[in-house]
C-alpha positions as CSV (number, residue, x, y, z in Angstrom):
1,M,-15.3,12.7,191.7
2,L,-11.9,11.4,192.9
3,A,-8.4,11.9,191.5
4,I,-5.8,9.3,192.2
5,I,-2.0,9.7,191.6
6,F,-0.5,6.3,192.1
7,T,3.3,6.1,192.0
8,S,5.1,2.9,191.4
9,Y,8.9,2.9,192.2
10,V,10.6,0.7,189.6
11,R,14.3,0.3,189.0
12,K,15.3,1.5,185.5
13,E,16.3,-2.1,184.4
14,N,12.7,-3.3,185.2
15,Q,10.8,-0.4,183.7
16,D,10.2,-1.9,180.2
17,A,8.9,-5.2,181.7
18,F,6.8,-3.2,184.2
19,L,5.1,-1.1,181.5
20,I,3.7,-4.2,179.8
21,P,1.3,-5.2,182.6
22,A,0.9,-1.5,183.5
23,K,-0.5,-0.7,180.1
24,R,-2.8,-3.8,180.2
25,H,-4.0,-2.7,183.6
26,A,-4.8,0.8,182.3
27,D,-6.7,-0.6,179.3
28,L,-8.8,-2.9,181.6
29,S,-9.3,-0.1,184.1
30,K,-10.7,2.2,181.4
31,K,-13.5,-0.3,181.0
32,D,-14.4,-0.3,184.7
33,V,-17.7,1.3,185.7
34,G,-17.0,4.9,186.8
35,C,-13.6,5.3,185.3
36,I,-13.4,8.7,183.7
37,R,-9.7,8.6,182.9
38,F,-6.8,6.3,183.5
39,D,-3.3,7.1,182.2
40,V,0.2,5.7,182.6
41,L,2.8,8.4,182.5
42,S,6.3,7.7,181.0
43,P,8.9,6.9,183.7
44,E,10.7,9.8,185.4
45,G,13.7,8.4,187.2
46,E,12.4,5.4,189.0
47,E,8.9,6.6,189.3
48,V,6.0,5.4,187.0
49,K,2.8,7.3,187.7
50,F,-0.8,6.4,187.1
51,I,-3.3,9.2,186.9
52,E,-6.9,8.1,187.5
53,I,-10.2,9.9,187.7
54,W,-13.2,8.0,189.2
55,E,-16.8,9.0,189.5
56,S,-17.1,7.9,193.2
57,Q,-15.4,6.0,196.0
58,A,-17.7,3.0,195.3
59,C,-16.4,2.9,191.7
60,L,-12.8,3.1,192.9
61,D,-13.5,0.3,195.4
62,A,-15.0,-1.9,192.7
63,H,-11.9,-1.2,190.5
64,A,-9.5,-2.1,193.3
65,K,-11.3,-5.4,194.0
66,R,-11.3,-6.3,190.3
67,S,-7.7,-5.3,189.7
68,A,-6.5,-7.2,192.8
69,A,-8.0,-10.4,191.3
70,G,-6.3,-9.9,187.9
71,K,-2.9,-11.0,186.8
72,E,-1.5,-7.5,186.2
73,A,-1.2,-6.6,189.9
74,P,1.1,-9.5,190.9
75,E,3.2,-8.9,187.7
76,M,3.6,-5.2,188.6
77,N,4.2,-6.0,192.3
78,A,7.1,-8.3,191.4
79,L,8.8,-5.5,189.4
80,R,8.3,-2.5,191.8
81,Y,10.1,-2.0,195.1
82,D,7.6,0.4,196.5
83,K,4.3,2.3,195.8
84,K,2.4,5.3,197.0
85,M,-1.2,6.3,196.5
86,E,-2.5,9.9,196.8
87,K,-6.2,10.5,196.7
88,Y,-7.9,13.8,196.1
89,E,-11.5,14.9,195.9
90,I,-12.2,17.0,192.8
91,I,-14.0,20.2,193.7
């Protein structure tokens, strides 16, 4: 299993608008094959974190492909100024 901590850097004035597609993205992601958990954490400063647990790399790859084709990714990209992904194997 894999754990993902994905951080979006979003200026405070854009956070309310950012959270709309972020929550939609989370709801859709929870339906993806292999998604065990997908949460959006409340903003801390300019950071909005997504916590994700996936059954396998293949499931994560399929999710990434599906989410890149959706409308939420471009909406979120337009509102964040940077992003960072951390990936960990759950032991």
